[in-house]
N, CA and C atoms of all chains as a GROMACS GRO file, in nm:
protein
  603
    1UNK      N    1   3.769  -1.359   0.196
    1UNK     CA    2   3.685  -1.531   0.268
    1UNK      C    3   3.566  -1.475   0.301
    2UNK      N    4   3.601  -1.392   0.374
    2UNK     CA    5   3.533  -1.403   0.513
    2UNK      C    6   3.390  -1.279   0.519
    3UNK      N    7   3.462  -1.190   0.370
    3UNK     CA    8   3.395  -1.099   0.316
    3UNK      C    9   3.259  -1.146   0.236
    4UNK      N   10   3.338  -1.254   0.104
    4UNK     CA   11   3.250  -1.307   0.073
    4UNK      C   12   3.145  -1.408   0.134
    5UNK      N   13   3.194  -1.455   0.170
    5UNK     CA   14   3.070  -1.551   0.306
    5UNK      C   15   2.956  -1.413   0.396
    6UNK      N   16   2.984  -1.279   0.433
    6UNK     CA   17   2.924  -1.211   0.484
    6UNK      C   18   2.800  -1.164   0.439
    7UNK      N   19   2.894  -1.153   0.261
    7UNK     CA   20   2.813  -1.093   0.141
    7UNK      C   21   2.740  -1.159   0.152
    8UNK      N   22   2.750  -1.275   0.124
    8UNK     CA   23   2.632  -1.332   0.053
    8UNK      C   24   2.530  -1.389   0.188
    9UNK      N   25   2.586  -1.444   0.338
    9UNK     CA   26   2.452  -1.422   0.454
    9UNK      C   27   2.337  -1.307   0.470
   10UNK      N   28   2.410  -1.152   0.398
   10UNK     CA   29   2.385  -1.037   0.409
   10UNK      C   30   2.267  -1.056   0.288
   11UNK      N   31   2.296  -1.099   0.160
   11UNK     CA   32   2.226  -1.124   0.044
   11UNK      C   33   2.117  -1.182   0.059
   12UNK      N   34   2.116  -1.348   0.146
   12UNK     CA   35   2.002  -1.430   0.187
   12UNK      C   36   1.931  -1.352   0.307
   13UNK      N   37   1.966  -1.304   0.344
   13UNK     CA   38   1.884  -1.213   0.479
   13UNK      C   39   1.774  -1.094   0.383
   14UNK      N   40   1.858  -1.045   0.311
   14UNK     CA   41   1.801  -0.912   0.229
   14UNK      C   42   1.668  -0.977   0.134
   15UNK      N   43   1.694  -1.101   0.087
   15UNK     CA   44   1.588  -1.155  -0.024
   15UNK      C   45   1.484  -1.144   0.123
   16UNK      N   46   1.503  -1.234   0.252
   16UNK     CA   47   1.400  -1.309   0.357
   16UNK      C   48   1.324  -1.162   0.379
   17UNK      N   49   1.408  -1.071   0.360
   17UNK     CA   50   1.337  -0.936   0.426
   17UNK      C   51   1.227  -0.884   0.341
   18UNK      N   52   1.270  -0.885   0.223
   18UNK     CA   53   1.162  -0.845   0.028
   18UNK      C   54   1.073  -0.912   0.037
   19UNK      N   55   1.102  -1.080   0.080
   19UNK     CA   56   0.975  -1.148   0.047
   19UNK      C   57   0.870  -1.145   0.163
   20UNK      N   58   0.912  -1.101   0.270
   20UNK     CA   59   0.852  -1.102   0.381
   20UNK      C   60   0.740  -0.966   0.397
   21UNK      N   61   0.783  -0.906   0.314
   21UNK     CA   62   0.744  -0.730   0.270
   21UNK      C   63   0.619  -0.758   0.193
   22UNK      N   64   0.688  -0.832   0.108
   22UNK     CA   65   0.577  -0.867  -0.041
   22UNK      C   66   0.474  -0.930   0.032
   23UNK      N   67   0.440  -1.016   0.114
   23UNK     CA   68   0.399  -1.132   0.158
   23UNK      C   69   0.314  -1.034   0.284
   24UNK      N   70   0.335  -0.912   0.322
   24UNK     CA   71   0.310  -0.816   0.435
   24UNK      C   72   0.146  -0.776   0.345
   25UNK      N   73   0.206  -0.710   0.192
   25UNK     CA   74   0.138  -0.647   0.138
   25UNK      C   75   0.047  -0.694   0.065
   26UNK      N   76   0.074  -0.801  -0.009
   26UNK     CA   77   0.038  -0.925  -0.073
   26UNK      C   78  -0.114  -1.005  -0.041
   27UNK      N   79  -0.057  -1.054   0.102
   27UNK     CA   80  -0.178  -1.139   0.136
   27UNK      C   81  -0.339  -1.079   0.186
   28UNK      N   82  -0.364  -1.201   0.174
   28UNK     CA   83  -0.546  -1.191   0.208
   28UNK      C   84  -0.584  -1.074   0.372
   29UNK      N   85  -0.548  -1.196   0.492
   29UNK     CA   86  -0.585  -1.142   0.566
   29UNK      C   87  -0.509  -1.127   0.682
   30UNK      N   88  -0.475  -1.087   0.790
   30UNK     CA   89  -0.414  -1.053   0.917
   30UNK      C   90  -0.343  -1.175   0.971
   31UNK      N   91  -0.419  -1.345   0.965
   31UNK     CA   92  -0.300  -1.401   1.075
   31UNK      C   93  -0.227  -1.416   0.926
   32UNK      N   94  -0.256  -1.444   0.736
   32UNK     CA   95  -0.098  -1.491   0.696
   32UNK      C   96  -0.040  -1.333   0.704
   33UNK      N   97  -0.100  -1.272   0.736
   33UNK     CA   98   0.025  -1.140   0.685
   33UNK      C   99   0.085  -1.192   0.826
   34UNK      N  100   0.072  -1.163   0.956
   34UNK     CA  101   0.191  -1.221   1.050
   34UNK      C  102   0.274  -1.365   1.037
   35UNK      N  103   0.212  -1.439   0.962
   35UNK     CA  104   0.270  -1.573   0.921
   35UNK      C  105   0.406  -1.514   0.830
   36UNK      N  106   0.327  -1.474   0.756
   36UNK     CA  107   0.458  -1.420   0.604
   36UNK      C  108   0.515  -1.319   0.663
   37UNK      N  109   0.613  -1.236   0.818
   37UNK     CA  110   0.665  -1.126   0.818
   37UNK      C  111   0.712  -1.186   0.950
   38UNK      N  112   0.701  -1.272   1.000
   38UNK     CA  113   0.750  -1.360   1.080
   38UNK      C  114   0.861  -1.404   1.075
   39UNK      N  115   0.888  -1.452   0.944
   39UNK     CA  116   1.015  -1.463   0.841
   39UNK      C  117   1.049  -1.404   0.850
   40UNK      N  118   1.035  -1.302   0.776
   40UNK     CA  119   1.138  -1.147   0.779
   40UNK      C  120   1.232  -1.111   0.877
   41UNK      N  121   1.174  -1.115   1.023
   41UNK     CA  122   1.207  -1.100   1.150
   41UNK      C  123   1.334  -1.224   1.159
   42UNK      N  124   1.289  -1.288   1.185
   42UNK     CA  125   1.376  -1.418   1.264
   42UNK      C  126   1.524  -1.454   1.120
   43UNK      N  127   1.455  -1.481   1.006
   43UNK     CA  128   1.507  -1.528   0.891
   43UNK      C  129   1.650  -1.473   0.848
   44UNK      N  130   1.549  -1.328   0.818
   44UNK     CA  131   1.598  -1.181   0.731
   44UNK      C  132   1.691  -1.109   0.826
   45UNK      N  133   1.632  -1.012   0.962
   45UNK     CA  134   1.704  -0.935   0.952
   45UNK      C  135   1.863  -1.024   1.112
   46UNK      N  136   1.764  -1.106   1.164
   46UNK     CA  137   1.902  -1.192   1.198
   46UNK      C  138   2.010  -1.240   1.111
   47UNK      N  139   1.969  -1.278   0.992
   47UNK     CA  140   2.088  -1.337   0.911
   47UNK      C  141   2.166  -1.211   0.921
   48UNK      N  142   2.066  -1.051   0.827
   48UNK     CA  143   2.140  -0.925   0.813
   48UNK      C  144   2.272  -0.936   0.945
   49UNK      N  145   2.191  -0.956   1.088
   49UNK     CA  146   2.343  -0.902   1.130
   49UNK      C  147   2.408  -0.996   1.212
   50UNK      N  148   2.415  -1.130   1.158
   50UNK     CA  149   2.571  -1.242   1.144
   50UNK      C  150   2.632  -1.204   1.067
   51UNK      N  151   2.535  -1.173   0.975
   51UNK     CA  152   2.606  -1.125   0.813
   51UNK      C  153   2.740  -0.979   0.906
   52UNK      N  154   2.695  -0.925   0.924
   52UNK     CA  155   2.783  -0.767   1.023
   52UNK      C  156   2.867  -0.816   1.081
   53UNK      N  157   2.794  -0.896   1.173
   53UNK     CA  158   2.940  -0.990   1.289
   53UNK      C  159   3.024  -1.077   1.233
   54UNK      N  160   3.002  -1.152   1.079
   54UNK     CA  161   3.107  -1.187   1.035
   54UNK      C  162   3.215  -1.105   0.926
   55UNK      N  163   3.140  -0.972   0.909
   55UNK     CA  164   3.173  -0.880   0.802
   55UNK      C  165   3.318  -0.786   0.903
   56UNK      N  166   3.257  -0.806   1.057
   56UNK     CA  167   3.341  -0.664   1.113
   56UNK      C  168   3.413  -0.742   1.211
   57UNK      N  169   3.440  -0.902   1.277
   57UNK     CA  170   3.492  -0.945   1.296
   57UNK      C  171   3.456  -0.936   1.486
   58UNK      N  172   3.520  -0.985   1.557
   58UNK     CA  173   3.501  -0.978   1.694
   58UNK      C  174   3.547  -0.831   1.763
   59UNK      N  175   3.424  -0.747   1.762
   59UNK     CA  176   3.500  -0.617   1.789
   59UNK      C  177   3.363  -0.548   1.867
   60UNK      N  178   3.368  -0.422   1.903
   60UNK     CA  179   3.224  -0.402   1.886
   60UNK      C  180   3.107  -0.361   1.830
   61UNK      N  181   3.153  -0.316   1.756
   61UNK     CA  182   3.048  -0.333   1.593
   61UNK      C  183   3.004  -0.516   1.564
   62UNK      N  184   3.090  -0.598   1.602
   62UNK     CA  185   3.058  -0.742   1.563
   62UNK      C  186   2.953  -0.755   1.668
   63UNK      N  187   3.017  -0.765   1.817
   63UNK     CA  188   2.943  -0.786   1.940
   63UNK      C  189   2.826  -0.756   1.983
   64UNK      N  190   2.835  -0.558   1.951
   64UNK     CA  191   2.624  -0.500   1.950
   64UNK      C  192   2.556  -0.597   1.827
   65UNK      N  193   2.593  -0.635   1.718
   65UNK     CA  194   2.500  -0.685   1.614
   65UNK      C  195   2.470  -0.847   1.692
   66UNK      N  196   2.523  -0.891   1.724
   66UNK     CA  197   2.557  -0.984   1.850
   66UNK      C  198   2.422  -1.022   1.900
   67UNK      N  199   2.425  -0.935   1.989
   67UNK     CA  200   2.351  -0.921   2.114
   67UNK      C  201   2.213  -0.830   2.054
   68UNK      N  202   2.218  -0.750   1.965
   68UNK     CA  203   2.092  -0.764   1.898
   68UNK      C  204   2.039  -0.823   1.823
   69UNK      N  205   2.110  -0.963   1.750
   69UNK     CA  206   2.028  -1.041   1.685
   69UNK      C  207   1.935  -1.154   1.795
   70UNK      N  208   2.026  -1.143   1.924
   70UNK     CA  209   2.021  -1.290   2.005
   70UNK      C  210   1.864  -1.222   2.049
   71UNK      N  211   1.843  -1.111   2.113
   71UNK     CA  212   1.697  -0.967   2.128
   71UNK      C  213   1.647  -1.003   2.038
   72UNK      N  214   1.675  -1.002   1.893
   72UNK     CA  215   1.573  -1.001   1.872
   72UNK      C  216   1.467  -1.182   1.786
   73UNK      N  217   1.585  -1.191   1.814
   73UNK     CA  218   1.524  -1.380   1.815
   73UNK      C  219   1.456  -1.380   1.908
   74UNK      N  220   1.441  -1.343   2.073
   74UNK     CA  221   1.377  -1.399   2.185
   74UNK      C  222   1.250  -1.324   2.155
   75UNK      N  223   1.304  -1.195   2.170
   75UNK     CA  224   1.122  -1.121   2.174
   75UNK      C  225   1.025  -1.128   2.020
   76UNK      N  226   1.078  -1.142   1.892
   76UNK     CA  227   0.958  -1.126   1.741
   76UNK      C  228   0.915  -1.210   1.745
   77UNK      N  229   0.914  -1.325   1.789
   77UNK     CA  230   0.788  -1.441   1.779
   77UNK      C  231   0.666  -1.416   1.962
   78UNK      N  232   0.714  -1.324   2.006
   78UNK     CA  233   0.658  -1.378   2.168
   78UNK      C  234   0.568  -1.180   2.121
   79UNK      N  235   0.570  -1.134   2.038
   79UNK     CA  236   0.550  -0.960   1.971
   79UNK      C  237   0.413  -1.016   1.868
   80UNK      N  238   0.432  -1.140   1.755
   80UNK     CA  239   0.371  -1.221   1.657
   80UNK      C  240   0.238  -1.240   1.710
   81UNK      N  241   0.294  -1.297   1.824
   81UNK     CA  242   0.165  -1.406   1.886
   81UNK      C  243   0.116  -1.359   2.004
   82UNK      N  244   0.113  -1.198   2.027
   82UNK     CA  245  -0.007  -1.166   2.149
   82UNK      C  246  -0.017  -1.061   2.052
   83UNK      N  247   0.019  -0.991   1.912
   83UNK     CA  248  -0.051  -0.943   1.842
   83UNK      C  249  -0.158  -1.016   1.741
   84UNK      N  250  -0.167  -1.137   1.726
   84UNK     CA  251  -0.206  -1.294   1.686
   84UNK      C  252  -0.382  -1.290   1.780
   85UNK      N  253  -0.314  -1.316   1.862
   85UNK     CA  254  -0.446  -1.321   1.970
   85UNK      C  255  -0.508  -1.206   2.012
   86UNK      N  256  -0.408  -1.091   2.002
   86UNK     CA  257  -0.501  -1.006   1.977
   86UNK      C  258  -0.605  -0.896   1.895
   87UNK      N  259  -0.545  -0.959   1.805
   87UNK     CA  260  -0.645  -0.936   1.683
   87UNK      C  261  -0.823  -1.042   1.635
   88UNK      N  262  -0.703  -1.155   1.686
   88UNK     CA  263  -0.882  -1.257   1.741
   88UNK      C  264  -0.932  -1.218   1.846
   89UNK      N  265  -0.892  -1.196   1.947
   89UNK     CA  266  -1.029  -1.081   2.048
   89UNK      C  267  -1.057  -0.983   1.991
   90UNK      N  268  -0.996  -0.898   1.936
   90UNK     CA  269  -1.028  -0.732   1.838
   90UNK      C  270  -1.134  -0.793   1.784
   91UNK      N  271  -1.192  -0.937   1.701
   91UNK     CA  272  -1.325  -0.941   1.624
   91UNK      C  273  -1.228  -0.946   1.474
   92UNK      N  274  -1.105  -0.967   1.466
   92UNK     CA  275  -1.106  -0.976   1.311
   92UNK      C  276  -1.119  -1.102   1.220
   93UNK      N  277  -1.233  -1.083   1.162
   93UNK     CA  278  -1.311  -1.201   1.100
   93UNK      C  279  -1.171  -1.275   0.991
   94UNK      N  280  -1.197  -1.435   1.016
   94UNK     CA  281  -1.047  -1.437   0.883
   94UNK      C  282  -1.110  -1.458   0.661
   95UNK      N  283  -1.005  -1.484   0.654
   95UNK     CA  284  -1.051  -1.501   0.551
   95UNK      C  285  -1.083  -1.617   0.451
   96UNK      N  286  -1.177  -1.574   0.389
   96UNK     CA  287  -1.311  -1.677   0.332
   96UNK      C  288  -1.234  -1.799   0.288
   97UNK      N  289  -1.147  -1.786   0.270
   97UNK     CA  290  -1.078  -1.907   0.196
   97UNK      C  291  -1.017  -1.993   0.324
   98UNK      N  292  -1.014  -1.977   0.449
   98UNK     CA  293  -0.986  -2.022   0.555
   98UNK      C  294  -1.031  -2.162   0.612
   99UNK      N  295  -0.984  -2.255   0.644
   99UNK     CA  296  -1.059  -2.383   0.674
   99UNK      C  297  -1.084  -2.399   0.798
  100UNK      N  298  -0.996  -2.391   0.899
  100UNK     CA  299  -1.097  -2.399   1.029
  100UNK      C  300  -1.011  -2.244   1.145
  101UNK      N  301  -1.053  -2.291   1.262
  101UNK     CA  302  -1.042  -2.185   1.355
  101UNK      C  303  -1.037  -2.279   1.525
  102UNK      N  304  -0.980  -2.346   1.515
  102UNK     CA  305  -0.963  -2.381   1.673
  102UNK      C  306  -0.994  -2.319   1.767
  103UNK      N  307  -0.915  -2.194   1.789
  103UNK     CA  308  -0.885  -2.112   1.846
  103UNK      C  309  -1.037  -2.034   1.887
  104UNK      N  310  -1.133  -2.029   1.795
  104UNK     CA  311  -1.291  -2.008   1.798
  104UNK      C  312  -1.337  -2.079   1.892
  105UNK      N  313  -1.352  -2.200   1.837
  105UNK     CA  314  -1.421  -2.334   1.879
  105UNK      C  315  -1.380  -2.375   2.062
  106UNK      N  316  -1.170  -2.317   2.045
  106UNK     CA  317  -1.184  -2.290   2.273
  106UNK      C  318  -1.268  -2.207   2.326
  107UNK      N  319  -1.264  -2.111   2.259
  107UNK     CA  320  -1.316  -1.961   2.313
  107UNK      C  321  -1.484  -2.025   2.372
  108UNK      N  322  -1.558  -2.047   2.224
  108UNK     CA  323  -1.682  -2.060   2.232
  108UNK      C  324  -1.704  -2.194   2.369
  109UNK      N  325  -1.644  -2.304   2.355
  109UNK     CA  326  -1.677  -2.390   2.458
  109UNK      C  327  -1.646  -2.320   2.614
  110UNK      N  328  -1.531  -2.239   2.619
  110UNK     CA  329  -1.500  -2.194   2.751
  110UNK      C  330  -1.615  -2.086   2.840
  111UNK      N  331  -1.727  -2.028   2.692
  111UNK     CA  332  -1.835  -1.926   2.737
  111UNK      C  333  -1.882  -2.052   2.776
  112UNK      N  334  -1.933  -2.113   2.744
  112UNK     CA  335  -2.035  -2.210   2.783
  112UNK      C  336  -2.004  -2.326   2.891
  113UNK      N  337  -1.860  -2.326   2.936
  113UNK     CA  338  -1.849  -2.350   3.098
  113UNK      C  339  -1.871  -2.268   3.166
  114UNK      N  340  -1.873  -2.198   3.161
  114UNK     CA  341  -1.863  -2.008   3.232
  114UNK      C  342  -2.047  -2.037   3.252
  115UNK      N  343   3.164  -0.220  -0.075
  115UNK     CA  344   3.104  -0.120  -0.061
  115UNK      C  345   3.014  -0.105  -0.159
  116UNK      N  346   3.020  -0.120  -0.276
  116UNK     CA  347   2.844  -0.150  -0.363
  116UNK      C  348   2.724  -0.174  -0.317
  117UNK      N  349   2.770  -0.299  -0.300
  117UNK     CA  350   2.708  -0.372  -0.285
  117UNK      C  351   2.627  -0.387  -0.092
  118UNK      N  352   2.711  -0.292   0.019
  118UNK     CA  353   2.587  -0.222   0.086
  118UNK      C  354   2.527  -0.082   0.026
  119UNK      N  355   2.529  -0.073  -0.025
  119UNK     CA  356   2.470   0.060  -0.044
  119UNK      C  357   2.354  -0.002  -0.122
  120UNK      N  358   2.341  -0.103  -0.256
  120UNK     CA  359   2.208  -0.113  -0.268
  120UNK      C  360   2.134  -0.215  -0.196
  121UNK      N  361   2.222  -0.312  -0.081
  121UNK     CA  362   2.125  -0.338   0.016
  121UNK      C  363   2.078  -0.293   0.126
  122UNK      N  364   2.095  -0.077   0.149
  122UNK     CA  365   2.063  -0.021   0.184
  122UNK      C  366   1.865   0.033   0.075
  123UNK      N  367   1.975   0.012   0.007
  123UNK     CA  368   1.835   0.054  -0.145
  123UNK      C  369   1.681  -0.061  -0.080
  124UNK      N  370   1.768  -0.195  -0.103
  124UNK     CA  371   1.654  -0.288  -0.126
  124UNK      C  372   1.579  -0.230   0.040
  125UNK      N  373   1.629  -0.210   0.152
  125UNK     CA  374   1.579  -0.203   0.263
  125UNK      C  375   1.471  -0.099   0.272
  126UNK      N  376   1.530  -0.081   0.186
  126UNK     CA  377   1.443   0.155   0.148
  126UNK      C  378   1.304   0.092   0.094
  127UNK      N  379   1.337   0.006  -0.011
  127UNK     CA  380   1.188  -0.059  -0.066
  127UNK      C  381   1.096  -0.116  -0.037
  128UNK      N  382   1.218  -0.205   0.125
  128UNK     CA  383   1.133  -0.322   0.241
  128UNK      C  384   1.048  -0.176   0.309
  129UNK      N  385   1.096  -0.066   0.371
  129UNK     CA  386   1.028  -0.021   0.399
  129UNK      C  387   0.901   0.075   0.370
  130UNK      N  388   0.921   0.091   0.221
  130UNK     CA  389   0.815   0.211   0.112
  130UNK      C  390   0.704   0.104   0.168
  131UNK      N  391   0.717  -0.060   0.100
  131UNK     CA  392   0.644  -0.128   0.147
  131UNK      C  393   0.507  -0.163   0.264
  132UNK      N  394   0.642  -0.174   0.374
  132UNK     CA  395   0.581  -0.184   0.558
  132UNK      C  396   0.475  -0.020   0.522
  133UNK      N  397   0.534   0.080   0.440
  133UNK     CA  398   0.457   0.186   0.451
  133UNK      C  399   0.346   0.220   0.445
  134UNK      N  400   0.325   0.122   0.330
  134UNK     CA  401   0.177   0.148   0.220
  134UNK      C  402   0.115   0.044   0.314
  135UNK      N  403   0.156  -0.076   0.385
  135UNK     CA  404   0.029  -0.128   0.466
  135UNK      C  405  -0.031  -0.064   0.598
  136UNK      N  406   0.120  -0.008   0.647
  136UNK     CA  407   0.111   0.111   0.742
  136UNK      C  408  -0.048   0.165   0.725
  137UNK      N  409  -0.079   0.245   0.601
  137UNK     CA  410  -0.130   0.349   0.510
  137UNK      C  411  -0.270   0.287   0.490
  138UNK      N  412  -0.254   0.180   0.433
  138UNK     CA  413  -0.330   0.073   0.382
  138UNK      C  414  -0.492   0.010   0.486
  139UNK      N  415  -0.395  -0.095   0.566
  139UNK     CA  416  -0.432  -0.162   0.620
  139UNK      C  417  -0.543  -0.151   0.629
  140UNK      N  418  -0.678  -0.245   0.616
  140UNK     CA  419  -0.811  -0.242   0.707
  140UNK      C  420  -0.861  -0.232   0.767
  141UNK      N  421  -0.777  -0.284   0.921
  141UNK     CA  422  -0.790  -0.302   1.042
  141UNK      C  423  -0.688  -0.270   1.085
  142UNK      N  424  -0.674  -0.244   1.234
  142UNK     CA  425  -0.624  -0.197   1.338
  142UNK      C  426  -0.445  -0.249   1.385
  143UNK      N  427  -0.471  -0.408   1.366
  143UNK     CA  428  -0.396  -0.568   1.386
  143UNK      C  429  -0.292  -0.545   1.259
  144UNK      N  430  -0.327  -0.476   1.171
  144UNK     CA  431  -0.280  -0.481   1.019
  144UNK      C  432  -0.136  -0.394   1.057
  145UNK      N  433  -0.184  -0.301   1.109
  145UNK     CA  434  -0.121  -0.132   1.115
  145UNK      C  435  -0.026  -0.155   1.226
  146UNK      N  436  -0.072  -0.246   1.332
  146UNK     CA  437   0.030  -0.326   1.456
  146UNK      C  438   0.168  -0.411   1.393
  147UNK      N  439   0.107  -0.520   1.317
  147UNK     CA  440   0.226  -0.592   1.260
  147UNK      C  441   0.309  -0.496   1.144
  148UNK      N  442   0.243  -0.403   1.066
  148UNK     CA  443   0.382  -0.285   0.980
  148UNK      C  444   0.416  -0.278   1.033
  149UNK      N  445   0.388  -0.195   1.171
  149UNK     CA  446   0.516  -0.144   1.261
  149UNK      C  447   0.592  -0.196   1.290
  150UNK      N  448   0.554  -0.345   1.378
  150UNK     CA  449   0.652  -0.436   1.446
  150UNK      C  450   0.777  -0.461   1.338
  151UNK      N  451   0.738  -0.451   1.199
  151UNK     CA  452   0.845  -0.528   1.133
  151UNK      C  453   0.879  -0.358   1.064
  152UNK      N  454   0.870  -0.269   1.032
  152UNK     CA  455   0.869  -0.140   1.009
  152UNK      C  456   1.078  -0.154   1.103
  153UNK      N  457   1.025  -0.170   1.251
  153UNK     CA  458   1.124  -0.164   1.349
  153UNK      C  459   1.222  -0.231   1.310
  154UNK      N  460   1.163  -0.357   1.263
  154UNK     CA  461   1.264  -0.437   1.277
  154UNK      C  462   1.372  -0.415   1.153
  155UNK      N  463   1.289  -0.361   1.067
  155UNK     CA  464   1.389  -0.328   0.945
  155UNK      C  465   1.483  -0.222   0.967
  156UNK      N  466   1.436  -0.173   1.021
  156UNK     CA  467   1.516  -0.034   1.078
  156UNK      C  468   1.664  -0.061   1.111
  157UNK      N  469   1.617  -0.198   1.248
  157UNK     CA  470   1.718  -0.226   1.316
  157UNK      C  471   1.832  -0.286   1.257
  158UNK      N  472   1.807  -0.391   1.112
  158UNK     CA  473   1.854  -0.366   1.012
  158UNK      C  474   1.938  -0.289   0.950
  159UNK      N  475   1.853  -0.204   0.885
  159UNK     CA  476   1.928  -0.066   0.818
  159UNK      C  477   2.037  -0.016   0.890
  160UNK      N  478   2.041   0.021   1.022
  160UNK     CA  479   2.136   0.068   1.126
  160UNK      C  480   2.271  -0.013   1.119
  161UNK      N  481   2.236  -0.145   1.147
  161UNK     CA  482   2.396  -0.288   1.085
  161UNK      C  483   2.396  -0.291   0.963
  162UNK      N  484   2.392  -0.244   0.838
  162UNK     CA  485   2.414  -0.204   0.779
  162UNK      C  486   2.497  -0.072   0.712
  163UNK      N  487   2.396   0.036   0.765
  163UNK     CA  488   2.485   0.156   0.780
  163UNK      C  489   2.644   0.237   0.836
  164UNK      N  490   2.600   0.121   0.985
  164UNK     CA  491   2.746   0.125   1.087
  164UNK      C  492   2.818   0.065   1.041
  165UNK      N  493   2.817  -0.056   0.920
  165UNK     CA  494   2.936  -0.162   0.871
  165UNK      C  495   2.946  -0.110   0.730
  166UNK      N  496   2.894  -0.004   0.667
  166UNK     CA  497   2.930   0.085   0.559
  166UNK      C  498   3.015   0.225   0.637
  167UNK      N  499   2.969   0.299   0.726
  167UNK     CA  500   3.026   0.404   0.762
  167UNK      C  501   3.181   0.330   0.834
  168UNK      N  502   3.153   0.167   0.881
  168UNK     CA  503   3.286   0.156   0.951
  168UNK      C  504   3.271   0.249   1.106
  169UNK      N  505   3.141   0.282   1.147
  169UNK     CA  506   3.184   0.327   1.342
  169UNK      C  507   3.030   0.233   1.361
  170UNK      N  508   3.107   0.219   1.502
  170UNK     CA  509   3.080   0.108   1.601
  170UNK      C  510   2.907   0.157   1.655
  171UNK      N  511   2.873   0.339   1.616
  171UNK     CA  512   2.764   0.329   1.729
  171UNK      C  513   2.640   0.345   1.693
  172UNK      N  514   2.599   0.330   1.549
  172UNK     CA  515   2.513   0.298   1.498
  172UNK      C  516   2.401   0.144   1.512
  173UNK      N  517   2.494   0.026   1.599
  173UNK     CA  518   2.405  -0.058   1.660
  173UNK      C  519   2.358  -0.004   1.832
  174UNK      N  520   2.417   0.102   1.833
  174UNK     CA  521   2.377   0.138   1.937
  174UNK      C  522   2.222   0.159   1.984
  175UNK      N  523   2.173   0.287   1.822
  175UNK     CA  524   2.050   0.294   1.820
  175UNK      C  525   1.960   0.166   1.777
  176UNK      N  526   2.022   0.078   1.720
  176UNK     CA  527   1.998  -0.039   1.682
  176UNK      C  528   1.894  -0.101   1.779
  177UNK      N  529   2.039  -0.114   1.872
  177UNK     CA  530   1.943  -0.260   2.015
  177UNK      C  531   1.787  -0.120   2.089
  178UNK      N  532   1.893  -0.041   2.057
  178UNK     CA  533   1.753   0.099   2.201
  178UNK      C  534   1.642   0.063   2.067
  179UNK      N  535   1.650   0.063   1.954
  179UNK     CA  536   1.517   0.077   1.903
  179UNK      C  537   1.440  -0.072   1.853
  180UNK      N  538   1.527  -0.110   1.859
  180UNK     CA  539   1.455  -0.323   1.874
  180UNK      C  540   1.401  -0.338   2.039
  181UNK      N  541   1.437  -0.199   2.157
  181UNK     CA  542   1.362  -0.231   2.274
  181UNK      C  543   1.232  -0.232   2.266
  182UNK      N  544   1.180  -0.056   2.223
  182UNK     CA  545   1.151   0.052   2.273
  182UNK      C  546   1.026  -0.064   2.165
  183UNK      N  547   1.058  -0.105   2.067
  183UNK     CA  548   1.011  -0.115   1.919
  183UNK      C  549   0.938  -0.293   1.959
  184UNK      N  550   0.970  -0.375   2.048
  184UNK     CA  551   0.936  -0.485   2.122
  184UNK      C  552   0.848  -0.437   2.243
  185UNK      N  553   0.853  -0.342   2.301
  185UNK     CA  554   0.775  -0.255   2.427
  185UNK      C  555   0.649  -0.270   2.381
  186UNK      N  556   0.659  -0.178   2.262
  186UNK     CA  557   0.538  -0.126   2.191
  186UNK      C  558   0.458  -0.171   2.156
  187UNK      N  559   0.521  -0.321   2.086
  187UNK     CA  560   0.431  -0.334   2.019
  187UNK      C  561   0.360  -0.474   2.092
  188UNK      N  562   0.380  -0.528   2.221
  188UNK     CA  563   0.311  -0.580   2.323
  188UNK      C  564   0.203  -0.480   2.393
  189UNK      N  565   0.279  -0.325   2.396
  189UNK     CA  566   0.112  -0.267   2.481
  189UNK      C  567   0.072  -0.226   2.368
  190UNK      N  568   0.016  -0.232   2.232
  190UNK     CA  569  -0.029  -0.250   2.151
  190UNK      C  570  -0.131  -0.342   2.060
  191UNK      N  571  -0.042  -0.471   2.158
  191UNK     CA  572  -0.096  -0.606   2.121
  191UNK      C  573  -0.206  -0.626   2.266
  192UNK      N  574  -0.171  -0.578   2.340
  192UNK     CA  575  -0.296  -0.585   2.478
  192UNK      C  576  -0.408  -0.469   2.471
  193UNK      N  577  -0.340  -0.403   2.434
  193UNK     CA  578  -0.477  -0.262   2.345
  193UNK      C  579  -0.569  -0.366   2.311
  194UNK      N  580  -0.518  -0.434   2.196
  194UNK     CA  581  -0.574  -0.476   2.095
  194UNK      C  582  -0.709  -0.584   2.174
  195UNK      N  583  -0.657  -0.663   2.250
  195UNK     CA  584  -0.695  -0.728   2.349
  195UNK      C  585  -0.855  -0.661   2.460
  196UNK      N  586  -0.851  -0.563   2.490
  196UNK     CA  587  -0.904  -0.525   2.590
  196UNK      C  588  -0.872  -0.588   2.676
  197UNK      N  589  -0.774  -0.607   2.734
  197UNK     CA  590  -0.708  -0.610   2.901
  197UNK      C  591  -0.637  -0.423   2.966
  198UNK      N  592  -0.600  -0.488   3.058
  198UNK     CA  593  -0.556  -0.376   3.072
  198UNK      C  594  -0.392  -0.436   3.138
  199UNK      N  595  -0.259  -0.356   3.201
  199UNK     CA  596  -0.178  -0.381   3.161
  199UNK      C  597  -0.086  -0.516   3.256
  200UNK      N  598  -0.226  -0.484   3.394
  200UNK     CA  599  -0.160  -0.579   3.486
  200UNK      C  600  -0.174  -0.663   3.439
  201UNK      N  601  -0.261  -0.768   3.395
  201UNK     CA  602  -0.313  -0.905   3.391
  201UNK      C  603  -0.220  -1.010   3.363
   0.00000   0.00000   0.00000
């Protein structure tokens, strides 16, 4: 029974990983790619590791998978936010179909204050 | 067990999609995001491979890879932002 549950959870995680990577290839600019690929981490790889925990039980493999899942869950949004902010400072333009850029307006208003 | 081999194959396909983005990405932040996702895929691959082999030391590789991937991505993001590391 727990094998079946673990298989289903690992399969959902694999689907999220595959869709995140397809989004990484198909979407038009860097901000959309960050938005697609962060799902690939938090729902994809964390569900794979939780499935490994359920399949292996409480042992060396399961506890290490749990530790790794918690660490990835905390660090991946931080890294994605830093990369998106760095891309904006690096000067990457938005896709021409994007409708607003609040961060650019805020940066320009801060320049005027100085 | 057949399912685990299939899972490893799907993760390998995802890895090749990430490699395409690393090679073809028009700007440097695209490549940074693709490298970050590649590290995360390797973590999942190590987990499933440890389950397939029944050994637990593959998860040690996964934990070390997650730590190094995070530190490398933060360093690349700070480099893109154009600041030094102590700000």
